[in-house]
HTML snippet that shows the backbone in 3Dmol.js (N, CA, C, O; Angstrom):
<script src="https://3Dmol.org/build/3Dmol-min.js"></script>
<div id="view" style="width:600px;height:400px;position:relative"></div>
<script>
const pdb = `
ATOM      1  N   MET A   1       0.858  -1.104  -0.211  1.00  0.00           N
ATOM      2  CA  MET A   1      -0.094   0.073   0.093  1.00  0.00           C
ATOM      3  C   MET A   1       0.672   1.319   0.038  1.00  0.00           C
ATOM      4  O   MET A   1       1.294   1.627   1.054  1.00  0.00           O
ATOM      5  N   ALA A   2       0.719   1.986  -0.853  1.00  0.00           N
ATOM      6  CA  ALA A   2       1.436   3.184  -0.889  1.00  0.00           C
ATOM      7  C   ALA A   2       1.493   4.482   0.330  1.00  0.00           C
ATOM      8  O   ALA A   2       2.451   5.232   0.518  1.00  0.00           O
ATOM      9  N   ASP A   3       0.277   4.486   1.013  1.00  0.00           N
ATOM     10  CA  ASP A   3      -0.083   5.254   1.788  1.00  0.00           C
ATOM     11  C   ASP A   3       0.522   4.748   3.334  1.00  0.00           C
ATOM     12  O   ASP A   3       0.526   5.631   4.191  1.00  0.00           O
ATOM     13  N   GLU A   4       0.981   3.521   3.698  1.00  0.00           N
ATOM     14  CA  GLU A   4       1.350   3.087   4.674  1.00  0.00           C
ATOM     15  C   GLU A   4       2.912   3.345   5.004  1.00  0.00           C
ATOM     16  O   GLU A   4       3.789   3.334   4.140  1.00  0.00           O
ATOM     17  N   THR A   5       3.124   3.571   6.338  1.00  0.00           N
ATOM     18  CA  THR A   5       4.183   3.809   6.746  1.00  0.00           C
ATOM     19  C   THR A   5       4.928   2.571   7.733  1.00  0.00           C
ATOM     20  O   THR A   5       4.212   1.879   8.456  1.00  0.00           O
ATOM     21  N   SER A   6       6.329   2.383   7.688  1.00  0.00           N
ATOM     22  CA  SER A   6       6.501   1.271   8.500  1.00  0.00           C
ATOM     23  C   SER A   6       8.148   1.657   9.238  1.00  0.00           C
ATOM     24  O   SER A   6       9.064   2.425   8.944  1.00  0.00           O
ATOM     25  N   HIS A   7       7.921   0.760  10.211  1.00  0.00           N
ATOM     26  CA  HIS A   7       9.680   1.114  11.282  1.00  0.00           C
ATOM     27  C   HIS A   7       9.921  -0.247  11.463  1.00  0.00           C
ATOM     28  O   HIS A   7       9.055  -1.120  11.524  1.00  0.00           O
ATOM     29  N   THR A   8      11.380  -0.432  11.565  1.00  0.00           N
ATOM     30  CA  THR A   8      11.555  -1.568  12.227  1.00  0.00           C
ATOM     31  C   THR A   8      12.155  -1.397  13.249  1.00  0.00           C
ATOM     32  O   THR A   8      13.068  -0.604  13.478  1.00  0.00           O
ATOM     33  N   VAL A   9      11.611  -2.225  13.991  1.00  0.00           N
ATOM     34  CA  VAL A   9      11.712  -2.177  15.587  1.00  0.00           C
ATOM     35  C   VAL A   9      13.168  -3.134  16.219  1.00  0.00           C
ATOM     36  O   VAL A   9      13.853  -2.739  17.162  1.00  0.00           O
ATOM     37  N   ALA A  10      13.374  -4.215  15.586  1.00  0.00           N
ATOM     38  CA  ALA A  10      14.181  -4.941  15.878  1.00  0.00           C
ATOM     39  C   ALA A  10      14.739  -6.085  14.621  1.00  0.00           C
ATOM     40  O   ALA A  10      14.091  -6.775  13.834  1.00  0.00           O
ATOM     41  N   GLU A  11      15.944  -5.962  14.794  1.00  0.00           N
ATOM     42  CA  GLU A  11      16.549  -7.257  13.780  1.00  0.00           C
ATOM     43  C   GLU A  11      17.656  -8.170  14.399  1.00  0.00           C
ATOM     44  O   GLU A  11      18.470  -7.646  15.159  1.00  0.00           O
ATOM     45  N   TRP A  12      17.740  -9.609  14.097  1.00  0.00           N
ATOM     46  CA  TRP A  12      18.616 -10.415  14.650  1.00  0.00           C
ATOM     47  C   TRP A  12      18.508 -11.677  13.639  1.00  0.00           C
ATOM     48  O   TRP A  12      17.725 -11.875  12.710  1.00  0.00           O
ATOM     49  N   THR A  13      19.331 -12.283  14.033  1.00  0.00           N
ATOM     50  CA  THR A  13      19.981 -13.667  13.284  1.00  0.00           C
ATOM     51  C   THR A  13      20.399 -14.581  14.429  1.00  0.00           C
ATOM     52  O   THR A  13      21.268 -14.330  15.264  1.00  0.00           O
ATOM     53  N   ASP A  14      19.568 -15.801  14.334  1.00  0.00           N
ATOM     54  CA  ASP A  14      19.961 -17.050  15.280  1.00  0.00           C
ATOM     55  C   ASP A  14      20.275 -18.132  14.164  1.00  0.00           C
ATOM     56  O   ASP A  14      20.033 -18.082  12.958  1.00  0.00           O
ATOM     57  N   SER A  15      20.836 -19.046  14.857  1.00  0.00           N
ATOM     58  CA  SER A  15      21.150 -20.311  14.452  1.00  0.00           C
ATOM     59  C   SER A  15      20.537 -21.340  15.276  1.00  0.00           C
ATOM     60  O   SER A  15      21.243 -21.764  16.191  1.00  0.00           O
ATOM     61  N   PRO A  16      19.269 -21.875  15.133  1.00  0.00           N
ATOM     62  CA  PRO A  16      18.725 -22.625  16.280  1.00  0.00           C
ATOM     63  C   PRO A  16      19.105 -23.828  15.982  1.00  0.00           C
ATOM     64  O   PRO A  16      18.794 -24.484  16.977  1.00  0.00           O
ATOM     65  N   PHE A  17      19.720 -24.720  15.015  1.00  0.00           N
ATOM     66  CA  PHE A  17      19.909 -25.978  14.575  1.00  0.00           C
ATOM     67  C   PHE A  17      20.988 -26.567  15.429  1.00  0.00           C
ATOM     68  O   PHE A  17      21.993 -25.952  15.785  1.00  0.00           O
ATOM     69  N   THR A  18      20.732 -27.673  15.696  1.00  0.00           N
ATOM     70  CA  THR A  18      22.036 -28.489  16.722  1.00  0.00           C
ATOM     71  C   THR A  18      22.345 -29.639  15.657  1.00  0.00           C
ATOM     72  O   THR A  18      23.396 -30.199  15.967  1.00  0.00           O
ATOM     73  N   ALA A  19      21.854 -30.095  14.670  1.00  0.00           N
ATOM     74  CA  ALA A  19      22.463 -30.803  14.086  1.00  0.00           C
ATOM     75  C   ALA A  19      23.710 -30.689  13.231  1.00  0.00           C
ATOM     76  O   ALA A  19      23.775 -29.693  12.510  1.00  0.00           O
ATOM     77  N   HIS A  20      24.599 -31.462  13.205  1.00  0.00           N
ATOM     78  CA  HIS A  20      25.978 -31.348  12.782  1.00  0.00           C
ATOM     79  C   HIS A  20      26.137 -30.869  11.379  1.00  0.00           C
ATOM     80  O   HIS A  20      27.218 -30.344  11.112  1.00  0.00           O
ATOM     81  N   ASP A  21      25.129 -30.974  10.323  1.00  0.00           N
ATOM     82  CA  ASP A  21      25.484 -30.812   9.031  1.00  0.00           C
ATOM     83  C   ASP A  21      24.467 -29.318   8.942  1.00  0.00           C
ATOM     84  O   ASP A  21      24.464 -28.691   7.883  1.00  0.00           O
ATOM     85  N   ARG A  22      23.727 -28.888   9.996  1.00  0.00           N
ATOM     86  CA  ARG A  22      23.072 -27.750   9.651  1.00  0.00           C
ATOM     87  C   ARG A  22      23.346 -26.697  10.911  1.00  0.00           C
ATOM     88  O   ARG A  22      22.490 -25.854  11.180  1.00  0.00           O
ATOM     89  N   ARG A  23      24.401 -26.777  11.555  1.00  0.00           N
ATOM     90  CA  ARG A  23      24.896 -25.639  12.566  1.00  0.00           C
ATOM     91  C   ARG A  23      24.989 -24.579  12.372  1.00  0.00           C
ATOM     92  O   ARG A  23      24.929 -23.778  13.304  1.00  0.00           O
ATOM     93  N   GLY A  24      25.203 -24.115  10.865  1.00  0.00           N
ATOM     94  CA  GLY A  24      25.718 -23.172  10.174  1.00  0.00           C
ATOM     95  C   GLY A  24      24.534 -22.375   9.640  1.00  0.00           C
ATOM     96  O   GLY A  24      24.575 -21.232   9.184  1.00  0.00           O
ATOM     97  N   ASP A  25      23.482 -23.161   9.773  1.00  0.00           N
ATOM     98  CA  ASP A  25      22.111 -22.584   8.894  1.00  0.00           C
ATOM     99  C   ASP A  25      21.990 -21.295   9.956  1.00  0.00           C
ATOM    100  O   ASP A  25      22.280 -21.360  11.151  1.00  0.00           O
ATOM    101  N   THR A  26      21.437 -19.969   9.171  1.00  0.00           N
ATOM    102  CA  THR A  26      20.873 -18.987  10.066  1.00  0.00           C
ATOM    103  C   THR A  26      19.440 -18.633   9.405  1.00  0.00           C
ATOM    104  O   THR A  26      18.952 -18.909   8.309  1.00  0.00           O
ATOM    105  N   ILE A  27      18.991 -17.946  10.461  1.00  0.00           N
ATOM    106  CA  ILE A  27      17.669 -17.344  10.145  1.00  0.00           C
ATOM    107  C   ILE A  27      17.668 -15.906  10.799  1.00  0.00           C
ATOM    108  O   ILE A  27      18.056 -15.479  11.887  1.00  0.00           O
ATOM    109  N   GLU A  28      17.062 -15.322   9.673  1.00  0.00           N
ATOM    110  CA  GLU A  28      17.030 -13.781  10.150  1.00  0.00           C
ATOM    111  C   GLU A  28      15.827 -13.341  10.182  1.00  0.00           C
ATOM    112  O   GLU A  28      14.915 -13.610   9.401  1.00  0.00           O
ATOM    113  N   HIS A  29      15.811 -12.505  11.294  1.00  0.00           N
ATOM    114  CA  HIS A  29      14.352 -11.940  11.981  1.00  0.00           C
ATOM    115  C   HIS A  29      14.530 -10.493  12.149  1.00  0.00           C
ATOM    116  O   HIS A  29      15.590  -9.887  12.305  1.00  0.00           O
ATOM    117  N   ARG A  30      13.168  -9.966  12.087  1.00  0.00           N
ATOM    118  CA  ARG A  30      12.794  -8.792  12.202  1.00  0.00           C
ATOM    119  C   ARG A  30      11.240  -8.580  12.622  1.00  0.00           C
ATOM    120  O   ARG A  30      10.317  -9.284  12.211  1.00  0.00           O
ATOM    121  N   VAL A  31      11.105  -7.388  13.594  1.00  0.00           N
ATOM    122  CA  VAL A  31       9.980  -6.837  14.015  1.00  0.00           C
ATOM    123  C   VAL A  31       9.772  -5.746  13.438  1.00  0.00           C
ATOM    124  O   VAL A  31      10.570  -4.833  13.650  1.00  0.00           O
ATOM    125  N   ARG A  32       8.575  -5.519  12.492  1.00  0.00           N
ATOM    126  CA  ARG A  32       8.019  -4.182  12.242  1.00  0.00           C
ATOM    127  C   ARG A  32       6.977  -3.768  12.486  1.00  0.00           C
ATOM    128  O   ARG A  32       6.047  -4.570  12.565  1.00  0.00           O
ATOM    129  N   VAL A  33       6.772  -2.528  12.670  1.00  0.00           N
ATOM    130  CA  VAL A  33       5.313  -1.888  12.856  1.00  0.00           C
ATOM    131  C   VAL A  33       4.834  -1.310  11.510  1.00  0.00           C
ATOM    132  O   VAL A  33       5.495  -0.584  10.767  1.00  0.00           O
ATOM    133  N   VAL A  34       3.980  -1.608  11.381  1.00  0.00           N
ATOM    134  CA  VAL A  34       3.354  -0.919   9.745  1.00  0.00           C
ATOM    135  C   VAL A  34       1.970  -0.214  10.363  1.00  0.00           C
ATOM    136  O   VAL A  34       1.133  -0.753  11.087  1.00  0.00           O
ATOM    137  N   HIS A  35       1.986   1.185   9.844  1.00  0.00           N
ATOM    138  CA  HIS A  35       0.680   1.571  10.061  1.00  0.00           C
ATOM    139  C   HIS A  35       0.408   2.224   8.718  1.00  0.00           C
ATOM    140  O   HIS A  35       1.253   2.740   7.987  1.00  0.00           O
ATOM    141  N   THR A  36      -1.307   2.091   8.435  1.00  0.00           N
ATOM    142  CA  THR A  36      -2.025   2.295   7.234  1.00  0.00           C
ATOM    143  C   THR A  36      -3.108   3.285   7.794  1.00  0.00           C
ATOM    144  O   THR A  36      -4.093   3.003   8.477  1.00  0.00           O
ATOM    145  N   PRO A  37      -2.671   4.580   7.317  1.00  0.00           N
ATOM    146  CA  PRO A  37      -3.927   5.351   7.695  1.00  0.00           C
ATOM    147  C   PRO A  37      -5.319   4.873   7.307  1.00  0.00           C
ATOM    148  O   PRO A  37      -5.619   4.330   6.243  1.00  0.00           O
ATOM    149  N   GLY A  38      -5.967   5.101   8.130  1.00  0.00           N
ATOM    150  CA  GLY A  38      -7.851   4.750   8.114  1.00  0.00           C
ATOM    151  C   GLY A  38      -7.925   3.356   8.184  1.00  0.00           C
ATOM    152  O   GLY A  38      -9.005   2.875   7.841  1.00  0.00           O
ATOM    153  N   VAL A  39      -6.939   2.493   8.588  1.00  0.00           N
ATOM    154  CA  VAL A  39      -6.877   1.032   8.859  1.00  0.00           C
ATOM    155  C   VAL A  39      -6.945   0.912   9.982  1.00  0.00           C
ATOM    156  O   VAL A  39      -7.900   0.639  10.709  1.00  0.00           O
ATOM    157  N   GLY A  40      -5.406   1.214  10.284  1.00  0.00           N
ATOM    158  CA  GLY A  40      -4.773   0.565  11.703  1.00  0.00           C
ATOM    159  C   GLY A  40      -3.453   0.463  11.548  1.00  0.00           C
ATOM    160  O   GLY A  40      -2.762   0.960  10.659  1.00  0.00           O
ATOM    161  N   THR A  41      -3.103  -0.264  12.530  1.00  0.00           N
ATOM    162  CA  THR A  41      -1.607  -0.338  12.962  1.00  0.00           C
ATOM    163  C   THR A  41      -1.373  -2.095  13.003  1.00  0.00           C
ATOM    164  O   THR A  41      -2.131  -2.787  13.682  1.00  0.00           O
ATOM    165  N   ASP A  42      -0.300  -2.673  12.242  1.00  0.00           N
ATOM    166  CA  ASP A  42       0.118  -4.011  12.416  1.00  0.00           C
ATOM    167  C   ASP A  42       1.445  -4.127  12.804  1.00  0.00           C
ATOM    168  O   ASP A  42       2.259  -3.270  12.459  1.00  0.00           O
ATOM    169  N   VAL A  43       1.822  -5.259  13.605  1.00  0.00           N
ATOM    170  CA  VAL A  43       2.846  -5.472  14.325  1.00  0.00           C
ATOM    171  C   VAL A  43       3.292  -6.823  13.496  1.00  0.00           C
ATOM    172  O   VAL A  43       2.549  -7.795  13.358  1.00  0.00           O
ATOM    173  N   LEU A  44       4.459  -6.739  13.034  1.00  0.00           N
ATOM    174  CA  LEU A  44       4.750  -8.237  12.045  1.00  0.00           C
ATOM    175  C   LEU A  44       6.116  -8.749  12.580  1.00  0.00           C
ATOM    176  O   LEU A  44       7.119  -8.037  12.622  1.00  0.00           O
ATOM    177  N   HIS A  45       6.068 -10.065  12.991  1.00  0.00           N
ATOM    178  CA  HIS A  45       7.284 -10.524  13.407  1.00  0.00           C
ATOM    179  C   HIS A  45       7.607 -11.378  11.990  1.00  0.00           C
ATOM    180  O   HIS A  45       6.786 -12.215  11.614  1.00  0.00           O
ATOM    181  N   GLU A  46       8.814 -11.135  11.235  1.00  0.00           N
ATOM    182  CA  GLU A  46       9.020 -11.662   9.919  1.00  0.00           C
ATOM    183  C   GLU A  46      10.300 -12.422   9.932  1.00  0.00           C
ATOM    184  O   GLU A  46      11.100 -12.076  10.801  1.00  0.00           O
ATOM    185  N   VAL A  47      10.661 -13.427   9.105  1.00  0.00           N
ATOM    186  CA  VAL A  47      11.859 -14.543   9.126  1.00  0.00           C
ATOM    187  C   VAL A  47      11.814 -14.513   7.500  1.00  0.00           C
ATOM    188  O   VAL A  47      10.962 -14.304   6.637  1.00  0.00           O
ATOM    189  N   ARG A  48      13.308 -14.862   7.557  1.00  0.00           N
ATOM    190  CA  ARG A  48      13.751 -15.051   6.019  1.00  0.00           C
ATOM    191  C   ARG A  48      15.233 -15.911   6.153  1.00  0.00           C
ATOM    192  O   ARG A  48      16.016 -15.645   7.064  1.00  0.00           O
ATOM    193  N   SER A  49      15.450 -16.711   5.385  1.00  0.00           N
ATOM    194  CA  SER A  49      16.785 -17.580   5.349  1.00  0.00           C
ATOM    195  C   SER A  49      17.433 -18.188   4.097  1.00  0.00           C
ATOM    196  O   SER A  49      16.857 -19.137   3.564  1.00  0.00           O
ATOM    197  N   ALA A  50      18.421 -17.788   3.654  1.00  0.00           N
ATOM    198  CA  ALA A  50      18.757 -18.252   2.732  1.00  0.00           C
ATOM    199  C   ALA A  50      19.696 -19.822   2.708  1.00  0.00           C
ATOM    200  O   ALA A  50      20.358 -20.197   1.741  1.00  0.00           O
ATOM    201  N   ASP A  51      19.567 -20.475   3.840  1.00  0.00           N
ATOM    202  CA  ASP A  51      20.381 -21.722   4.361  1.00  0.00           C
ATOM    203  C   ASP A  51      19.277 -22.786   4.289  1.00  0.00           C
ATOM    204  O   ASP A  51      19.734 -23.833   3.831  1.00  0.00           O
ATOM    205  N   THR A  52      18.051 -22.855   4.575  1.00  0.00           N
ATOM    206  CA  THR A  52      17.399 -23.717   4.880  1.00  0.00           C
ATOM    207  C   THR A  52      16.063 -23.823   3.702  1.00  0.00           C
ATOM    208  O   THR A  52      15.854 -22.813   3.030  1.00  0.00           O
ATOM    209  N   ASP A  53      15.285 -24.912   3.503  1.00  0.00           N
ATOM    210  CA  ASP A  53      14.141 -24.826   2.628  1.00  0.00           C
ATOM    211  C   ASP A  53      12.809 -24.713   3.616  1.00  0.00           C
ATOM    212  O   ASP A  53      11.658 -24.840   3.198  1.00  0.00           O
ATOM    213  N   GLU A  54      13.155 -24.460   4.957  1.00  0.00           N
ATOM    214  CA  GLU A  54      11.849 -24.497   5.789  1.00  0.00           C
ATOM    215  C   GLU A  54      11.509 -23.125   5.820  1.00  0.00           C
ATOM    216  O   GLU A  54      10.368 -22.813   6.163  1.00  0.00           O
ATOM    217  N   ILE A  55      12.262 -22.339   5.538  1.00  0.00           N
ATOM    218  CA  ILE A  55      12.147 -20.761   5.465  1.00  0.00           C
ATOM    219  C   ILE A  55      12.389 -20.189   4.288  1.00  0.00           C
ATOM    220  O   ILE A  55      13.425 -20.375   3.650  1.00  0.00           O
ATOM    221  N   PRO A  56      11.224 -19.283   3.846  1.00  0.00           N
ATOM    222  CA  PRO A  56      11.581 -18.830   2.604  1.00  0.00           C
ATOM    223  C   PRO A  56      12.620 -17.740   2.689  1.00  0.00           C
ATOM    224  O   PRO A  56      12.943 -17.215   3.754  1.00  0.00           O
ATOM    225  N   THR A  57      13.199 -17.381   1.339  1.00  0.00           N
ATOM    226  CA  THR A  57      14.433 -16.344   1.075  1.00  0.00           C
ATOM    227  C   THR A  57      13.815 -15.053   1.341  1.00  0.00           C
ATOM    228  O   THR A  57      14.607 -14.153   1.624  1.00  0.00           O
ATOM    229  N   GLU A  58      12.491 -14.741   1.313  1.00  0.00           N
ATOM    230  CA  GLU A  58      11.933 -13.280   1.043  1.00  0.00           C
ATOM    231  C   GLU A  58      11.493 -13.437   2.520  1.00  0.00           C
ATOM    232  O   GLU A  58      11.164 -14.455   3.130  1.00  0.00           O
ATOM    233  N   TRP A  59      11.595 -11.880   3.010  1.00  0.00           N
ATOM    234  CA  TRP A  59      10.901 -11.584   4.138  1.00  0.00           C
ATOM    235  C   TRP A  59       9.181 -12.152   4.313  1.00  0.00           C
ATOM    236  O   TRP A  59       8.183 -11.627   3.818  1.00  0.00           O
ATOM    237  N   THR A  60       9.254 -13.286   5.113  1.00  0.00           N
ATOM    238  CA  THR A  60       7.515 -14.018   5.027  1.00  0.00           C
ATOM    239  C   THR A  60       7.269 -13.709   6.784  1.00  0.00           C
ATOM    240  O   THR A  60       8.097 -13.750   7.693  1.00  0.00           O
ATOM    241  N   ALA A  61       5.887 -13.414   6.817  1.00  0.00           N
ATOM    242  CA  ALA A  61       5.311 -12.854   8.245  1.00  0.00           C
ATOM    243  C   ALA A  61       5.242 -14.453   8.954  1.00  0.00           C
ATOM    244  O   ALA A  61       4.730 -15.420   8.390  1.00  0.00           O
ATOM    245  N   ALA A  62       5.702 -14.470   9.939  1.00  0.00           N
ATOM    246  CA  ALA A  62       5.860 -15.462  10.851  1.00  0.00           C
ATOM    247  C   ALA A  62       4.607 -15.372  11.940  1.00  0.00           C
ATOM    248  O   ALA A  62       3.862 -16.320  12.185  1.00  0.00           O
ATOM    249  N   GLU A  63       4.514 -14.036  12.555  1.00  0.00           N
ATOM    250  CA  GLU A  63       3.279 -13.965  13.320  1.00  0.00           C
ATOM    251  C   GLU A  63       2.892 -12.270  12.790  1.00  0.00           C
ATOM    252  O   GLU A  63       3.710 -11.411  12.461  1.00  0.00           O
ATOM    253  N   ARG A  64       1.455 -12.152  12.837  1.00  0.00           N
ATOM    254  CA  ARG A  64       0.937 -10.731  12.510  1.00  0.00           C
ATOM    255  C   ARG A  64       0.064 -10.268  13.388  1.00  0.00           C
ATOM    256  O   ARG A  64      -0.870 -11.055  13.541  1.00  0.00           O
ATOM    257  N   VAL A  65      -0.018  -9.149  14.130  1.00  0.00           N
ATOM    258  CA  VAL A  65      -1.110  -8.686  15.334  1.00  0.00           C
ATOM    259  C   VAL A  65      -1.332  -7.637  14.682  1.00  0.00           C
ATOM    260  O   VAL A  65      -0.456  -6.826  14.382  1.00  0.00           O
ATOM    261  N   GLU A  66      -2.834  -7.518  14.319  1.00  0.00           N
ATOM    262  CA  GLU A  66      -3.455  -6.245  13.787  1.00  0.00           C
ATOM    263  C   GLU A  66      -4.212  -5.475  15.179  1.00  0.00           C
ATOM    264  O   GLU A  66      -4.945  -5.981  16.029  1.00  0.00           O
ATOM    265  N   GLY A  67      -3.785  -4.243  15.055  1.00  0.00           N
ATOM    266  CA  GLY A  67      -4.432  -3.147  15.938  1.00  0.00           C
ATOM    267  C   GLY A  67      -5.569  -2.316  15.300  1.00  0.00           C
ATOM    268  O   GLY A  67      -5.246  -1.487  14.450  1.00  0.00           O
ATOM    269  N   ARG A  68      -6.668  -2.439  15.580  1.00  0.00           N
ATOM    270  CA  ARG A  68      -7.678  -1.920  14.675  1.00  0.00           C
ATOM    271  C   ARG A  68      -8.790  -1.097  15.777  1.00  0.00           C
ATOM    272  O   ARG A  68      -8.738  -1.356  16.980  1.00  0.00           O
ATOM    273  N   PRO A  69      -9.564  -0.314  15.346  1.00  0.00           N
ATOM    274  CA  PRO A  69     -10.268   0.665  16.451  1.00  0.00           C
ATOM    275  C   PRO A  69     -11.085  -0.368  17.354  1.00  0.00           C
ATOM    276  O   PRO A  69     -11.394   0.024  18.480  1.00  0.00           O
ATOM    277  N   HIS A  70     -11.495  -1.765  16.925  1.00  0.00           N
ATOM    278  CA  HIS A  70     -12.346  -2.565  17.868  1.00  0.00           C
ATOM    279  C   HIS A  70     -11.256  -3.151  18.350  1.00  0.00           C
ATOM    280  O   HIS A  70     -11.849  -4.111  18.841  1.00  0.00           O
ATOM    281  N   GLY A  71      -9.996  -3.375  18.640  1.00  0.00           N
ATOM    282  CA  GLY A  71      -9.030  -4.286  19.184  1.00  0.00           C
ATOM    283  C   GLY A  71      -8.132  -4.740  18.819  1.00  0.00           C
ATOM    284  O   GLY A  71      -7.948  -4.378  17.657  1.00  0.00           O
ATOM    285  N   LEU A  72      -7.114  -5.624  19.286  1.00  0.00           N
ATOM    286  CA  LEU A  72      -6.376  -6.366  18.705  1.00  0.00           C
ATOM    287  C   LEU A  72      -6.293  -7.583  18.160  1.00  0.00           C
ATOM    288  O   LEU A  72      -7.145  -8.308  18.674  1.00  0.00           O
ATOM    289  N   SER A  73      -5.682  -8.115  17.387  1.00  0.00           N
ATOM    290  CA  SER A  73      -6.291  -9.966  17.186  1.00  0.00           C
ATOM    291  C   SER A  73      -4.659 -10.307  16.365  1.00  0.00           C
ATOM    292  O   SER A  73      -3.974  -9.503  15.733  1.00  0.00           O
ATOM    293  N   VAL A  74      -4.391 -11.692  16.633  1.00  0.00           N
ATOM    294  CA  VAL A  74      -3.484 -12.142  15.846  1.00  0.00           C
ATOM    295  C   VAL A  74      -4.287 -12.819  14.465  1.00  0.00           C
ATOM    296  O   VAL A  74      -5.217 -13.626  14.467  1.00  0.00           O
ATOM    297  N   THR A  75      -3.701 -12.298  13.494  1.00  0.00           N
ATOM    298  CA  THR A  75      -4.500 -12.727  11.863  1.00  0.00           C
ATOM    299  C   THR A  75      -3.649 -13.728  11.387  1.00  0.00           C
ATOM    300  O   THR A  75      -4.132 -14.653  10.733  1.00  0.00           O
ATOM    301  N   GLU A  76      -2.155 -13.661  11.680  1.00  0.00           N
ATOM    302  CA  GLU A  76      -1.464 -14.787  11.372  1.00  0.00           C
ATOM    303  C   GLU A  76      -0.361 -15.225  11.906  1.00  0.00           C
ATOM    304  O   GLU A  76       0.642 -14.531  12.068  1.00  0.00           O
ATOM    305  N   SER A  77      -0.489 -16.589  12.262  1.00  0.00           N
ATOM    306  CA  SER A  77       0.690 -17.081  12.985  1.00  0.00           C
ATOM    307  C   SER A  77       1.291 -18.486  12.409  1.00  0.00           C
ATOM    308  O   SER A  77       0.674 -19.543  12.539  1.00  0.00           O
ATOM    309  N   ARG A  78       2.472 -18.397  11.802  1.00  0.00           N
ATOM    310  CA  ARG A  78       2.799 -19.760  11.417  1.00  0.00           C
ATOM    311  C   ARG A  78       3.370 -20.777  12.578  1.00  0.00           C
ATOM    312  O   ARG A  78       4.073 -20.378  13.507  1.00  0.00           O
ATOM    313  N   ASP A  79       3.034 -21.929  12.425  1.00  0.00           N
ATOM    314  CA  ASP A  79       3.271 -22.882  13.385  1.00  0.00           C
ATOM    315  C   ASP A  79       4.494 -23.406  13.273  1.00  0.00           C
ATOM    316  O   ASP A  79       4.743 -23.814  12.138  1.00  0.00           O
ATOM    317  N   GLY A  80       5.435 -23.548  14.150  1.00  0.00           N
ATOM    318  CA  GLY A  80       6.832 -24.007  13.877  1.00  0.00           C
ATOM    319  C   GLY A  80       7.986 -23.133  15.228  1.00  0.00           C
ATOM    320  O   GLY A  80       7.711 -22.264  16.055  1.00  0.00           O
ATOM    321  N   TRP A  81       8.850 -23.616  15.026  1.00  0.00           N
ATOM    322  CA  TRP A  81      10.114 -23.064  16.097  1.00  0.00           C
ATOM    323  C   TRP A  81      10.443 -21.691  15.777  1.00  0.00           C
ATOM    324  O   TRP A  81      10.814 -20.914  16.657  1.00  0.00           O
ATOM    325  N   PHE A  82      10.307 -21.294  14.367  1.00  0.00           N
ATOM    326  CA  PHE A  82      10.729 -19.739  13.973  1.00  0.00           C
ATOM    327  C   PHE A  82       9.896 -19.000  14.044  1.00  0.00           C
ATOM    328  O   PHE A  82      10.068 -17.918  13.482  1.00  0.00           O
ATOM    329  N   ALA A  83       8.611 -19.254  14.773  1.00  0.00           N
ATOM    330  CA  ALA A  83       7.387 -18.438  15.126  1.00  0.00           C
ATOM    331  C   ALA A  83       7.800 -17.808  16.668  1.00  0.00           C
ATOM    332  O   ALA A  83       7.011 -17.078  17.268  1.00  0.00           O
TER     333      ALA A  83
END
`;
const viewer = $3Dmol.createViewer("view");
viewer.addModel(pdb, "pdb");
viewer.setStyle({}, {cartoon: {color: "spectrum"}});
viewer.zoomTo();
viewer.render();
</script>
């Protein structure tokens, strides 16, 4: 959306795997706050990884919380260890 504004609150990388052949695999995380005028504000926890097929290489929402005039709701939550 052209009218939305966003701010990245946090970014980090972790290596959650313990298997010998995957210890170097990393997952990138970020938390963004996105405001769309007239609609509301969303908080997104996004992930990406170039090292594993389990996570897309493009930023993908692992969890999304929508703030609207009627309240908060979790509208997207991916099951899995990365969420």
